[in-house]
Residue, then its C-alpha position, 0 to 999 in steps of 0.5 A: x487919216x485926218x489930213x487925208x479926210x480933209x484933203x479929199x472930202x473937205x472935212x469930216x464925212x457925216x452920216x448924212x453925206x453917206x446916206x446921200x451917196x447911198x441913194x445916188x449910187x443905188x446902194x439903197x433904193x427907197x423909191x424903186x419905181x422912181x429910181x429904176x425907171x429913171x435909170x432905164x430911161x437915161x440908159x436907153x436914150x444915152x445908148x440910142x444917142x451914142x449909137x447914132x453919134x458913132x454912126x454919123x461920126x459925131x463927137x458932139x453927139x457922143x458927148x451928149x450921150x455921155x452926159x446922160x449915161x447913168x452907168x457910173x452911179x451903180x459902178x461907184x455904188x459897187x465899191x461903196x457897198x463893198x467898203x461899207x460891207x453892205x451885202x444887199x447893196x453890193x449885189x444890187x449894184x452889181x445886178x444893175x450894172x450888168x443889166x445896164x451893160x446888157x441893155x446898152x449892147x442890145x439897144x445899140x445892136x437893135x438901133x444899128x439894124x434899123x439905121x439907114x446908115x451902114x456902119x463899117x467898124x473897120x473904117x468908122x473913126x469913132x469905133x476905130x478909136x475905141x478898139x485899141x486902148x492904151x495905157x493912157x486910157x487906163x490913166x484917164x479912167x483912174x483919174x475919172x474914178x478918183x474924181x467921181x468918187x470924191x465929187x459924190x462925197x462932197x457937196x461943194x463940187x457937184x459941177x464935176x460930175x458932167x466932166x467925169x461922165x465925159x472923161x469916163x466914156x462908159x456907154x460909147x464903148x459898149x455901143x461900139x461893141x453892139x454895132x460891131x457885133x451886128x456887123x459881124x466884126x468880132x475883133x472890133x467888138x473885142x477891142x471896144x469891150x476891152x476899153x469898157x473893162x479898162x474903164x470899169x476896173x479903173x473906176x472900181x480901183x480908185x473909188x475903192x481907195x477913196x471909200x476906204x479912206x472915208x471909213x464907210x463901214x463905221x459911218x453907215x447906218x446899222x441894221x444892214x446885212x453885213x458882207x461876209x469877211x471872206x467875200x469882201x476879201x475875194x472882191x477886193x482881190x478881184x478888183x486888183x486882179x482886174x486892174x492888173x489884167x487890163x494893164x498888161x495888154x495896154x502896156x504892150x499896146x502902148x509900147x508897140x505904138x512908141x516903137x511904130x512911131x520911132x520906126x516911122x520917124x527914122x524911115x521918114x528921115x532917111x527918105x527925106x535925106x535921100x530925096x533932098x540930096x537930088x533936089x527933090x521934095x516929098x509930096x506924100x509919105x504913107x506907111x502901110x504895114x511893111x510897105x512905105x509908099x513915097x511920092x516925090x516931085x522935082x526937076x532934073x534926074x530923079x534920085x535912084x531908088x536903089x540908093x534909098x534901098x541901100x540906106x534903109x538896109x544900112x539902118x536896119x530896115x531891110x524888111x521895109x518894102x518901098x514904092x516910089x512915085x516920081x513926078x517930074x516938074x519943069x520950069x518954063 
């Protein structure tokens, strides 16, 4: 454990560093008015900026919203308080996180209602990219939680937090949920909320490991109300179950993407061979569900569509419908 402490935290975790983390993650709030108003302002403005960035499809604006978003702090505070057996801090951070999530949803819905720009969740690139999380998103979230929990325990890498805020991407998915709900697109809202839950549980899981290694329960100040042992066990189990629950659909989604890419590559190869055999070249190849739209151009007799149909059938793509557009060229 000693080597792990040095590798993770650069040395021994002191009471002073623990108290600093408690203050930064809402586990302890010594100045409520200052702490809560700062959180509220940052949350509200990050939600407005993220919603606007999504509406105009501007990644730069969305990144700006991530940098000021404060939700990472109470999320880390929840596992910090859990490991430290701080019952009051655990309840406080859960409530702050829940209120922050609700605030993002309400603000994004309200802003979507008054924006002069109509946003279609099914075509907006910033929403579409957040409605189908994959296993890669889980890995990114795990790494973000690991870096976030390490950086708040160390005073020699404070510059890592802005990068963690960007990679974790907590507020933009919530704003995508709000915009989708306002537009009545429940499917997109569900997908974006799924991405948020992936981030949430991944951050909880990796920060939990880091704080266990830090042996927080032995280092927190005395006098705090201790969390009952059964309650701690239930919360530990809930985090594990949450990670497993979000991982299964991500694994299937990633597998579907791999299979779809393999299908497209195989069909594309068949189409290219079919066209090139007659001296034609492919000018367009579009996949839509089970239909392949093909555009070819060249001189002389066009390749027979029947030959392409037979080639696809032979390779196991009998269910693929094909649509061929031929452009005849002439050289003078």
